[in-house]
C-alpha positions in Angstrom: 5.3 19.9 -3.4 8.3 18.8 -1.2 11.8 19.5 -2.3 14.7 17.9 -0.3 18.4 17.6 -0.9 20.2 14.5 0.3 23.8 13.3 0.4 24.7 9.6 0.0 22.5 6.9 1.6 21.9 8.5 5.0 18.5 7.5 6.3 17.5 5.5 3.2 16.7 1.8 3.4 17.9 0.0 0.3 15.2 -2.2 -1.2 14.9 -4.4 -4.3 18.2 -6.2 -3.7 17.0 -9.2 -1.8 18.1 -12.6 -3.3 15.6 -13.9 -5.8 14.1 -17.3 -5.6 14.8 -17.8 -9.3 17.9 -15.8 -10.2 20.7 -13.8 -8.8 20.6 -10.0 -8.5 21.5 -7.9 -11.5 25.1 -6.7 -11.3 25.6 -3.2 -10.0 27.1 -0.7 -12.4 30.9 -0.6 -12.4 32.7 1.8 -10.1 32.6 5.2 -11.7 35.7 7.0 -12.7 36.5 10.4 -14.2 33.9 13.1 -14.5 32.2 12.7 -11.1 34.8 12.6 -8.3 34.2 12.9 -4.6 32.6 16.2 -3.7 31.6 16.8 -7.4 29.2 19.5 -8.3 27.3 17.0 -10.4 23.6 17.3 -9.3 21.2 14.4 -9.9 17.5 15.1 -9.4 14.4 13.1 -9.3 10.6 13.7 -9.2 8.0 11.2 -8.0 4.5 10.6 -9.3 1.5 11.1 -7.0 2.3 7.9 -5.1 5.2 9.6 -3.4 8.6 8.3 -2.3 7.3 6.4 0.7 5.2 4.0 -1.5 7.3 0.9 -0.7 7.3 0.5 -4.4 8.7 1.9 -7.6 9.0 5.6 -6.5 11.0 4.5 -3.4 13.1 2.1 -5.5 13.8 4.9 -8.0 15.0 7.2 -5.2 17.1 4.5 -3.7 18.8 3.8 -7.0 19.7 7.5 -7.4 20.9 7.6 -3.8 23.1 4.6 -4.4 24.7 6.4 -7.4 25.1 9.6 -5.4 26.8 7.8 -2.6 29.3 6.4 -5.1 29.8 9.8 -6.7 29.9 11.9 -3.5 27.1 14.0 -4.8 23.9 15.5 -3.4 20.4 14.4 -4.6 17.6 16.8 -5.0 14.2 15.0 -4.9 10.8 16.5 -5.4 7.6 14.7 -4.4 4.4 15.2 -6.3 1.1 15.2 -4.4 -1.1 15.2 -7.5 -0.8 15.1 -11.3 -1.0 18.9 -11.5 2.4 19.0 -9.7 4.3 17.3 -12.5 5.0 20.4 -14.7 5.7 22.8 -11.8 8.0 20.3 -10.1 10.0 19.8 -13.3 10.2 23.6 -13.8 11.6 23.9 -10.3 14.3 21.3 -11.0 15.4 22.6 -14.3 16.0 26.0 -12.7 18.2 24.5 -10.0 21.1 23.3 -12.2 20.3 19.6 -12.3 22.5 17.6 -14.6 20.2 14.6 -14.9 16.5 14.5 -14.0 14.7 11.2 -13.5 10.9 11.3 -13.6 9.1 8.3 -12.1 6.2 7.0 -14.0 4.2 6.8 -17.2 2.0 9.7 -16.1 4.9 12.2 -16.2 5.5 11.6 -19.9 3.9 14.8 -21.2 5.6 17.0 -18.6 8.9 15.3 -19.1 8.7 15.7 -22.9 8.0 19.4 -22.5 10.8 19.9 -20.0 13.3 18.0 -22.2 12.4 20.1 -25.2 12.9 23.3 -23.3 16.2 22.1 -21.7 18.3 20.4 -24.3 21.4 20.7 -22.1 19.9 18.5 -19.3 19.8 14.7 -19.4 16.4 13.2 -18.6 15.2 9.7 -17.9 11.7 8.4 -17.3 10.6 5.3 -15.6 7.9 3.2 -17.3 7.6 5.1 -20.5 9.2 4.8 -23.9 6.9 7.2 -25.9 9.3 10.1 -25.9 11.8 10.6 -28.8 14.0 13.4 -27.7 17.8 12.8 -27.8 18.0 13.8 -24.1 15.3 11.4 -22.8 16.2 7.9 -21.8 13.4 5.3 -21.2 13.8 3.0 -18.2 11.3 0.2 -18.9 10.6 -3.3 -17.8 9.1 -6.4 -19.4 7.3 -7.5 -16.2 4.8 -9.8 -17.8 7.1 -12.9 -17.6 7.9 -12.2 -13.9 4.2 -11.8 -13.2 3.6 -15.1 -15.1 5.8 -16.9 -12.5 3.9 -15.2 -9.7 0.6 -16.3 -11.2 1.8 -19.9 -11.5 2.9 -19.7 -7.8 -0.5 -18.2 -6.7 -2.4 -21.0 -8.5 -0.2 -23.6 -7.0 -0.7 -22.2 -3.5 -4.5 -21.5 -3.7 -6.7 -23.8 -1.7 -10.0 -22.2 -2.8 -9.2 -22.4 -6.5 -9.7 -18.6 -6.8 -7.1 -15.9 -7.0 -7.7 -12.2 -7.5 -6.0 -9.0 -8.8 -6.9 -5.3 -9.0 -5.1 -2.2 -10.1 -4.8 1.5 -9.5 -5.2 3.0 -12.9 -5.8 1.1 -16.1 -2.5 2.0 -17.7 0.0 -0.3 -19.4 2.5 -0.4 -16.5 -0.3 -1.7 -14.3 -2.1 -4.1 -16.7 1.2 -5.8 -17.8 1.4 -7.3 -14.3 -2.3 -8.4 -14.5 -1.8 -10.0 -17.9 1.2 -11.9 -16.9 -0.4 -13.0 -13.6 -3.5 -14.4 -15.4 -1.5 -16.1 -18.0 0.6 -17.8 -15.3 -2.5 -19.1 -13.7 -3.7 -20.4 -17.1 -0.4 -22.2 -17.6 -0.7 -23.8 -14.2 -4.1 -25.1 -15.2 -2.8 -26.4 -18.5 0.1 -28.2 -16.9 -1.9 -29.7 -13.9 -5.4 -30.2 -15.1 -6.7 -27.9 -12.3 -9.2 -25.1 -12.9 -8.0 -22.1 -10.8 -10.0 -19.0 -11.6 -8.7 -15.4 -11.9 -11.1 -12.7 -10.8 -10.5 -8.9 -11.1 -9.0 -9.1 -14.6 -9.8 -10.6 -18.0 -7.0 -10.8 -20.4 -9.1 -11.3 -23.5 -11.3 -8.3 -23.0 -8.7 -6.2 -21.1 -11.3 -5.3 -18.4 -11.1 -5.6 -14.7 -11.2 -3.9 -11.3 -9.4 -0.5 -10.8 -9.5 2.0 -7.9 -9.0 5.0 -10.2 -5.7 6.1 -8.5 -2.8 4.9 -6.5 -3.9 6.1 -3.0 -4.7 3.6 -0.3 -8.2 4.1 1.1 -11.7 2.8 1.5 -12.3 2.4 -2.2 -9.3 0.2 -2.7 -10.2 -1.8 0.5 -13.7 -2.3 -0.8 -12.4 -3.8 -4.1 -10.0 -6.1 -2.2 -12.9 -7.1 0.1 -15.0 -7.9 -3.0 -12.3 -10.3 -4.2 -12.2 -12.0 -0.8 -16.0 -12.3 -0.8 -15.7 -14.2 -4.1 -13.4 -16.7 -2.3 -10.0 -15.5 -3.5 -7.3 -16.6 -1.2 -4.4 -14.9 -3.1 -4.6 -11.2 -4.0 -2.3 -9.2 -6.3 -2.8 -5.4 -5.9 -1.0 -3.5 -8.6 -0.5 0.2 -7.9 1.9 1.3 -5.2 0.2 2.1 -1.9 -3.1 0.4 -2.7 -1.6 -2.8 -1.4 -2.1 -1.3 2.1 -5.8 -1.4 1.5 -5.6 -5.0 0.5 -3.8 -5.8 3.7 -6.5 -4.1 5.7 -9.2 -6.2 3.9 -7.2 -9.4 4.6 -6.8 -8.5 8.3 -10.5 -7.8 8.6 -11.4 -11.1 6.9 -9.4 -13.0 9.6 -8.7 -15.9 7.2 -5.6 -17.3 5.6 -5.3 -15.1 2.5 -1.9 -14.3 0.9 -0.8 -11.2 -0.8 1.6 -10.7 -3.7 3.6 -7.5 -3.8 4.8 -5.6 -6.9 8.0 -3.7 -7.8 10.0 -4.2 -4.5 10.1 -7.2 -2.2 7.2 -6.2 0.0 8.4 -8.6 2.7 11.5 -6.4 3.1 10.0 -3.0 2.6 6.9 -3.4 4.9 7.8 -5.7 7.8 4.2 -5.4 9.2 3.0 -7.3 6.1 5.5 -10.2 6.3 3.1 -12.8 7.6 0.8 -12.5 4.6 3.3 -11.9 1.7 3.6 -15.0 -0.5 6.1 -13.4 -2.8 6.6 -10.2 -4.8 7.0 -9.5 -8.5 10.3 -7.6 -8.7 10.9 -4.7 -11.1 14.4 -3.5 -10.4 13.9 0.2 -11.0 16.7 1.0 -8.6 19.2 -0.7 -10.9 18.0 1.2 -13.9 18.0 4.6 -12.2 21.4 3.9 -10.7 22.9 3.0 -14.1 21.4 6.1 -15.8 22.7 8.4 -13.0 26.2 7.1 -13.2 26.3 7.2 -17.0 25.2 10.9 -16.9 27.9 11.7 -14.3 30.6 10.2 -16.5 29.5 11.7 -19.8 28.3 8.3 -21.0 24.6 9.1 -21.2 22.6 8.0 -24.2 18.9 7.8 -24.9 19.0 4.1 -25.6 16.4 2.4 -23.4 17.3 0.5 -20.3 15.1 -2.6 -20.6 14.8 -4.9 -17.6 14.0 -8.6 -18.5 14.1 -12.0 -16.9 17.3 -12.7 -18.8 19.2 -9.7 -17.4 17.6 -10.1 -14.0 15.9 -6.7 -14.3 12.6 -8.5 -13.3 11.9 -11.6 -11.3 10.1 -12.8 -8.2 11.1 -12.6 -4.6 11.6 -15.5 -2.2 8.7 -17.1 -0.5 10.1 -16.1 2.9 7.7 -17.2 5.7 5.7 -19.3 3.1 8.8 -21.4 2.2 7.5 -24.4 4.2 3.9 -23.9 3.1 4.2 -23.9 -0.7 4.5 -27.1 -2.7 8.1 -28.5 -2.1 8.4 -28.8 -5.9 7.3 -25.2 -6.7 10.7 -23.6 -6.6 12.1 -26.1 -9.1 9.1 -25.8 -11.3 9.4 -22.0 -11.4 13.1 -22.2 -12.3 12.2 -24.5 -15.2 9.5 -22.2 -16.4 11.8 -19.2 -16.0 14.5 -20.8 -18.2 11.9 -21.9 -20.7 10.7 -18.3 -21.0 14.2 -17.1 -21.5 14.9 -19.8 -24.1 11.7 -18.9 -26.0 10.0 -22.2 -25.3 7.2 -20.5 -23.4 5.9 -17.2 -24.8 4.4 -14.7 -22.4 2.6 -11.9 -24.2 0.8 -8.8 -23.0 -0.9 -6.0 -24.8 1.0 -3.7 -22.5 4.5 -5.1 -23.0 7.1 -2.4 -24.0 7.9 -2.0 -27.6 11.1 -0.6 -28.9 
């Protein structure tokens, strides 16, 4: 367990705010007033899942969102990093004993520990990223309908592919992972429907809800072997869903020595991991930082409620990143096609469904 206290944004790289190909960034919460003035005793706290805050993904985005709010409030942030699932309960116990006013837990896997801590500490405001199963008055879900954004990325992957095969794999088979895989596969299917092509998706089957998973979110030889298996089956675009496991996919791509593109998740991987820039086609953005920032500011200003924060295409809570170095490589018409698809999804003309989509 690692506990640190931070003030403002010192030493933190803000991610997840790059301009989107398809839509502008979600508006930042309004300047706070009242309860949390400069130098306030308000204490926001956050605990990661086992992926850690250096995952270049949703843990890091969550911490950045709280740091942004703390900078505005003139407050310190206390963050606790989990090394394993067995840390979740003890980490929350340590925070509830430190006088935290709001505690954000990052990830579906912290639901049980969060529920127990919230029940035992009714005077503390809680929020949890990627879970809406808890019903306590002092627990706010921060959830995202990422399937439509992944649909756009699937369409882009199919359009880019030269081999006619694209692949995906996940960390754990949990809803917040498979929702990306569902949307991605459906986007490929839509591309085939519109163009008459027959691009294949390997690593995930929507109908049977079965596919390739590493069993965790750690980068390592197991994740690399799965990525290599996709490459061996001729995939030239790979979507790893599960925080640091993308690093193993990069290693497999480098070893293959061929032109294989990667799609990131949660943050814009091109911005968060410069070493990967030459192979990042795009990223599926889940703006966790905006949700955590909003919740932190609301708690500081006595405006907290347990009404879910839901990120969608319509409110720019999800989207896809620019093509960056691939801008001149993708089909010149792709960006316009994706904008049309995005608007059609918002207007209800295209329906994107996932068994893992959040329900309210």
